N, C-alpha and C positions, 0 to 999 in steps of 0.2 A: 318448641323453641327454648323454654326455660330449662328443660332437661339438658339440651345441647349446651346451654350456657353454664350449667352446673358441671357438666363433664369437662368442659374446657377450663373451668376454674380449678378443678381437681387436678387436671393433667399438667397445666402450666407450671406450677411451683415445683412439681416433682421432676418434670422432664427438662426444664430449662433453668434450673437454679444453678447449675454448674457451668463454669466457663467453657468446658470441653463441649457440652451439648449445644451451647450457644454458638461456638465456633463451627461446629458441624452443620448446624442449621444455617449459619450464615454462608458457609461454602456452598451448600446445596442450593440456597435461594439465589446467591450471587453468581454462581458458576454453572452448576449442573442444569438448572431449569432454563436459564437463558441460552445455554449451549444446545439443549434439546430443541428449544424453539427456533434457534438459528439453523439447526440441522434440518428441521422440517421445512423451514422457509427456503433454505438453500437448495434442498433437493427439488422443490418445486421450480425454483429459479433455474436450477441446473437443467431440468427437463425442458423448460421453455427455451433456455439459451441454447441447448444442443439442437432442438428442432430449428431454431432460427439460424444457427450456425450451419446446419445441414442444408437448409434452403439456400443460404448464401453461397455455400460451396457448390451446390448443384447449379446455381445461376452463373457463378464464375466459370465452371466447367463448360456450361452450355455456350456462354459467350466465346470462350476459346475455340470450341468446336465450330461454332458459326463462322468465326473469322477464318478458320482454316478452310472450311468448306466454300465459303463465299469467294475467297481468294482463288481457289482452284476453278470454280465455276466461272468466275469473271475472266480468267486466263483462257478458258475454252472458248468463251463467247468472243473475246478479242481476236483469237486465232481465226475463228470462223468468219469474223468480219474482214480480216485481212484478205482471206480467199474470196469472199463474196463480192467485195468491192474492188478487186484487183482488175483494172481495165484490160490488162494483157490476157488474163485468164478468161474474162468475159468475151473478148474479141475472138479468142481461140474457139470457144464454144459457139459463138454467134456465126462464125463463118461457115459457108457451104464449100465442100471439097468435091471435085469432079471424080477423084479416085480416092478410096480409103487410105491408100498409102501416102497421099499428099499431107494427111494430118500427122504423120509420123514425126516429121521435123519439129513441129511445135510440141509434141509430147515429150520427145527426148531433150529438147532445149529448155522447156518451160515447166511442164507439169511434173514430170518424173523427178528432176532434181530439186524442185521446190518442195514437193510432198515428202521426199526422202529426208530433206533437211528438218522439216517439221517433225517427222516421226523419230529422227535421231535426238532432237532436243526434248521431245515429249514422249518418252517410251510408254507412258500409260495410255497413249492414243494408239490403239491397235491398227487402225487404218483410216485413211481419208479418201472418201469416194464421192465423185460428182456424177449424179444420175442426169441423163439428158435425153431429149427426144430428137436430137440431131443425128439422123441415121447416116450422114455422110462421114461421120467420125469412125476411127478404128477403135473398137472397144477391147479392153483387156480384163474387164470385170473386177479390177482392183482399184486403180485410180479413176478409171472412166468405165461407166456401166450404162446400159440402155434402160429406159423405163418400160418394162414389159407389162402389158395388161394382165391383171389378175394376181400379180405378185404383191407381197407385203410392201415393197419399195414403191410400187405404183400407187397403192393406197396412201402411203406416207407422203408421196409427191403431191397428190391432190389435197391432202389435209394441210400440208405445209403452205402450198400455194394459196389455199383459201384463207388461212389465218394471217398471212403476210407478216409473220414473226417467227421467232425461234421456237422449235418444239423439242421437248425432252421426253424420251421414251426409254423404257427398260425392256431389253429383249435378251434371249439366250442364243449364243452362237450355235448354229446347227452342226458345225464340225467339232469344235472343241468343247462345247457345252458350258463355257464360262459366261458369266453375266456381263452384259455390255450396256452401258448407257449411251444412247444415240442423241446427238445434237444435230438437228436438221434445220436448214434455212435456204432460201431461194438465192440462186446466183443471178443477181438483179443489178442492172445499171441503167439509170435513166428510165426506170419503170419498164424495162425490157428484160423479161425473164428468159434465160437460156439454159437453166438446169437447176438442180438441187444439190447443195453441199451437205454431206453427212459425215460427222466425226463419230467414230466408234471408240468409246472410252471405256477402259477396264473399270468395272464397278468397284474393284478392290481399292482403287485410288481413293474414292470417297469413303469406303468402309474403313480404310486405315486412318483417316482423319477423325473418325468418331469412336473408334474401337477403344483407343487407349485411355479415355477419360470417362468411361461409363461403368466402372465396377459397381456391381450391386444393382444394376438397372439395365434398361434398354434404351437405345436412341434411334430416332427415325428422322430421315430427310425426305420431306414431302415436296414434290415439284409443283409448278404452277397449276397443274390440273388436279392436284390432291393425291396423285399416285406416290407410293413409296419407291424412291429411286435408290436408296441405300439404307441399311439398317443393320444393327447388331443382332436383331431378331431375323434370322435368315428366312423364316417362313413367311414374313410380312413383305418380302420384296415384290414389288409390282402391284401390291394390293391397293385398291382405290379407297383411301382413307378420308377423302374429302367429304366434309359434312359430318364426320364422326367425332367422338370426344377428343381424338388426337388432333383434329384440325384446328389449329389456332390462328389460321391466316385471317380469319374474320374478327379476331379479338382486338385488333388495333395494334399500334406500335408499342414496342418495349417488352421487357421480360415479364412473364406472368407465372404464377404458381397457384395450383388448385388441387383439391382432392377429387378423385374420380373413382368409379367402380367399373371395373372391366373384367369380363370373364368370371364373375363371381367373387373377385378379390378387390380389396381397397388399395389404391395406389395414389401416390402423389405425382402429379404431372407438372413439369416445368417446361415452358416452351417460349419460343421467340419467333415472330414472323420477320422476314427480311426480303430485300429485293436486290437484283443485280444492277450494276452501274448503268448498263445500256438500256435496261427495261425496268424503270422504277415503278411501273404500274402493275407488274406481275409479281404477285406474292408467293414466296417460298415459305417454308416453315421447318424449324428444327425443334424436335420434341424429345424429352427424356422422361421416362417413367421409372419410379422406384417403388417396390412393394412396401406398404406400411409396416409389415412385420419385420422388414429389414431395418428400418429406421427405429422401431420400438426395441429391437434387440440391442442396438447400440446404447439407447438411453437406459434400458433396463439394467444392463451390465454396469453402467456408470453409477446408477443409484445403488446397486448392491455394494460396490466398492466404497462409496461415500457413507452409506449407512453403517457398514462395518467399521470404518475409521472413526465415525462419531461415537459408536458404541464403545469401542476400545478406548477412546479418549475420556469418555465419561467414567468408565470403570477405573482407569488409571488415576484420574483426578480424585475420585472418591477414596482410593487407597492412600493416595498421598496426603489427602485432607485428614484422614483418620490417623495416620502415622504422625504427621506433623503436629496436629492438635494434641495428641497424647504426650508427645515429647515436650511440648511447651507447658501444658497445663500441669503435668506431674511435678515438674520443678517449681513452677509458680505456686502451686498449692503448698509445697514444703516450705517455700520462702514465706508465704502468708502465715503459716503456723508459727514459725520463728519470730516473725515481726510482732505477732500478738504477745509472745512471751516478753519481748523488749518493751512493748507497750505497758505490760504489767510490771515493769521494773527489773526483769530478769535479763541482764546484759551478758551473762556467761552462756551464750548460745552460738552455734555455727551451723552452716549448711555445707553439704558435701556434694558438689556438682561436677560431673566429668564434662569433657568437651571444651571447645574454645569459642562457643558462640556468645551472643550478647547476654542471654540468660545466665550463662556461666559467669561472665564478667560481673553481672549484677549480684550474683550469689557471693563471689569473692569480695566484691566491694562491701556488700552487707556484713560479711564476716569482719572485714577490716574496720568498718564503722562501729559494729557492735563492740569489738575489742577496744576501739579507741574511746567509745562512750563509757565502757566499763572502767577504763583507765582514768578518764576525765572525771567520772563520778567519784572515784576514789581520791583523786587529787583535790576536788572541790571539798570533799569531806575533811581531808586533812587540812586544807586552807582555813576551813571554818574553826578548826581547833587551835590554829596558830594566831597569836596576836602580835608577834613581833614584826617589826617593819611594816606597820599597818598602812602607812601612806603609800609605800611602794606596792604593797599587795593590792590595795584598793585600785591603784592605777592599772596594774596588770589584769585585775579582774574586769575592769571596765573595757580594756582593750580586747580581751578574749570574748567578752559579751558582744562587743560590736562585730568581731570577726564571725562569731557563730551565728549572728543575725544575717550575715551575708549568704551563708550556705542554704538555709531554707528559702530565702528570697530567690536565689538562683535556681534552686530545685523546683519551686512552684512555677516559675516562668518557663523552665525547660520542659516540665511535664506537660504544659500547655501545648508545646510543639509536638510532644509524643502523641497526645490525644488527637491533635490535628492530623498526624501521620496515620494513626490507626483508622480514622474515618475515611482516609483518602487512598493510601497506598501502603501495603504491608512491607514492601521492599524499602520504602523510605523510613518506615517505622524501625526496621532493623538497623538501618544506618544511624538513625537518631539515637537509638538505645546504645549502639556501640560508642558514639561520641559521648553520650552521657556517662557511660561506665568509665571511659578514659578520663573524663573530667573529674569524677569522683575519686578515681585512683590517684590522679595528680594531686587533688586537694588533701588526700590522706597522707600522701608521701611528703607533703610540705610540713615537716615537723618543727621548723623554725618560723618565727614570726616574720622574718625578712627573707625575701626571695630575690633572685636576679630579675632584671627587666626582661631578659630573654624568656625565663620561665613564665612570667606574667603574660607576655605576648602569645606564647603557645596556648595558654589557657583561654585567652580572648579569641584566638583563631578557632578553637574547638567550639566555643560558645557561638560564634558567628556562623559556623558550619551548621550547627543545629537550627538556628534561626532562618537560615536560607532555605531549609526544607519547607518551613511553614510559609515563608515569603520569598519564593524563588526569583521573582522579578522585581522585588521592591528596592533593592540597594546593591551597590558595589562598594567595596571598602579597600583602603590602601594605608599602609604604614610606612612612614619615612623615619627610619631610626638609624643613626650612624652606628657602625660596627663597634666603635670603642665604648658606646653607651650600654651595650647589651649586658655587660657584667656588673652594672651599677645596682645597688641594693635598694629595695623599697618594700614597704609593708605588703604582705600577700593579699591578693584580691583587692588592690587599691584601685585599679583602672577598670576592671570588668564591670562594676556597677555603673560607672560613667558611660561605658560603651553601650551597656544594656539600656540605660536611660535614653540615649540618643536613638536607639533602634525602636523602642516601644513608644516613646512620646514624641518622636520626631518623624522617623522615616516610615513607620508602619501606618501612620495616618495620612501620608501623602498618596494621592491617587496614582501618579506616575512614579517611575523609579527614581531613586536618589542615590546619593554617595556619602561615604563616611571616610574621614581622614584622621589618622592618629599620627601626630608629628612630635618628635622628641628632640630637644636641643640641650646642650650642656654649655652654661654660661659662667663666666668668671666674675664674681663680685669682689668688692673690696675686702669683705670679711671671709671669703672662700667661694668654692664653686657650688652651683645649684643646678638642679635639673628642671627644665621647663617642658611640660607636657601639655599639648593642645589637642583636644578631641572636638572635631568640627564636623557638623552635618548640614545638608541643605534640605532639611525636612520642613515641617509646617511652621516651626518656630514657636515662640511663646509670646502671648499677648503682654503688654506692658504691665498691666495691673497684677497679672499672675506672676510675672518675673519678679516684681517687687515683693510679692507675698513669699516666694521661694527664698529670696535673699533674707527676708526677715526670719523665716523658719531656720535657715542655716545658722544664723547668728544668735538664735535662741531668743529673739525679742518677742515672738508670738507663737502660739501653738499651731494654728492653722491646720491644714490637712497633712499632718506629719506622716501618716501611713502611706499617702500617695508618693511621698518623696523620701522614703526610708533609705533608698540607695544613696542619694546625694547627702542626706543628713549623716548617714553612717561614715561615708568617706571623709566628710568634713570634720567630724568629730575625731576620727582616727588620726587625721593629719595634725589636728591641734594637740592630741595627746602624745604623738610621736615627736613632733618637731617644735611644738610650742608656737612662739611668735615668728619663728623662721619658716613655717609652712603656711601656704596660702592656696585658697581655691576661689576662683572667680567664674561667674556665669554671665554671659552676654548673649542676647538673642534679638533678632528682628522678626516680627510676626510675618509669616509668609515667605521668609528667605532662609531661615535656618538658625542654628544655635552653636555657640562655641563655649567650651569649658576649658579653663586654663589652670593647671596645677603647678605650683612652684615649691619645690622641697630642696633642702641642702643635700649635697653629696655626703654620704656617711663614710667616714674613714674606718679602717678595720676595728679600731677600738670602740667606735660608736656603734657598729653593727651588732655588738653583743647586747645592746640595750633591749 
């Protein structure tokens, strides 16, 4: 264990001391490993989902087949009932005739036209025959036939008579060889039996109902006696499957699905028992079987596709991570080297970055800042050598010191938002860095001490955009500025610290979201025009004792926690330096309701703006 700890100690500083290695490790830990874990889990979930979906599809198909078959079977039973309980037909077969020719009238007026109409409407019924023991009738062996001892029909007659219900059988026509499903029932009225009605139904009618929705498997229709009346497996026709694994008539009501082994192979069986409308106690069954290898082939193919997609995605992410980390860290490393030179006092440095991304903006901004620092250092050096106009120089030096104090204050608070973005979302980090670069570029481009109110508002908008990345749901803000006031001049970065103070000490501490209002008015005084600027927030407010402390700090009556209020103090001092007694800053607050800061400064005329 100690050896392992020593190896890790030697490995960590070597492997993870660079930003690129940390970025790569972060990508692998945060993207690749979870993605692989998700891939394994999703494949298992997909396997289970495909099986469940397959079972659901099988059940839906079976329900549709059952409804189609049940509808056809009920229609056959209904037609046989119409014939069996027709009093005219019953009377025709009940009557005795002295001569066979006497029955011809009833045959041509009743039996033949009625059966012909049925056969025309239902072409799947090959013929309708009534078998009778009334030997006074004239037989034609199509609609009317005798019950001859020893024949199949005589056996069926006795079986149907004994059962007192409808019997379903499958037989092969001796002439055509086609499979026929027979429906037999007694011609019975008032418990007087005069014959047996038999419907010869083309088995292809039932086969057509189940054939279209059984791809990849076999379907079986089991009659009330367990025999197969129709099936896509043509070798199973007529087979007695009652009591076998395919017989689900005893499984109760409703759909069921189970695994079975038949003929040495594993299959999934889906079945449903059902009953016809007129005979609810006689159970039929519709069964579908699908080989397990067919089901596994579908899931196996899906797994291969998904595994390939995940592998390709992991490789692509790794390549992108290596490329992006190298592009970022190379330029950042160069920037760090130049910054160390600046730290040692060498301001004559510059970086050369290509591209238009945020790191390039930061490099260009660094170049401008280094150049400006170099210029400022030279100016300060020259100012120290000059003693002329000491009072004016001291005043300008104090103003520049106050303005330079704002830049690092703004930078430190903004970098806090950048750090938050890095920890949470890299896309947000890119946007924050872009806004930061724009803000630095704007501050560098402000070569004059006075800027227009429009420029100041643009700077505030960029600052608030950065803060909203860190606090997306904390506040909304609005500026009410008349168009004619946008060109008015005021000291640069005069309002941004006040807005920053409202966000950090008011809105960010509020649990729910808040709002910020910046309102500008131009008023006419007796001695001239003045600008009235109000910055109002509905944040947590300031307690009365702390508000008094802040006011004392602003007026310089006590030291207090000056570092906490450097922004307010800086703005107040610059107003006093620029405008003297004509400039005012007032702060009012109600704890729990919000804070309002009011700034009043005179409108500078063209000659005054050169001050």
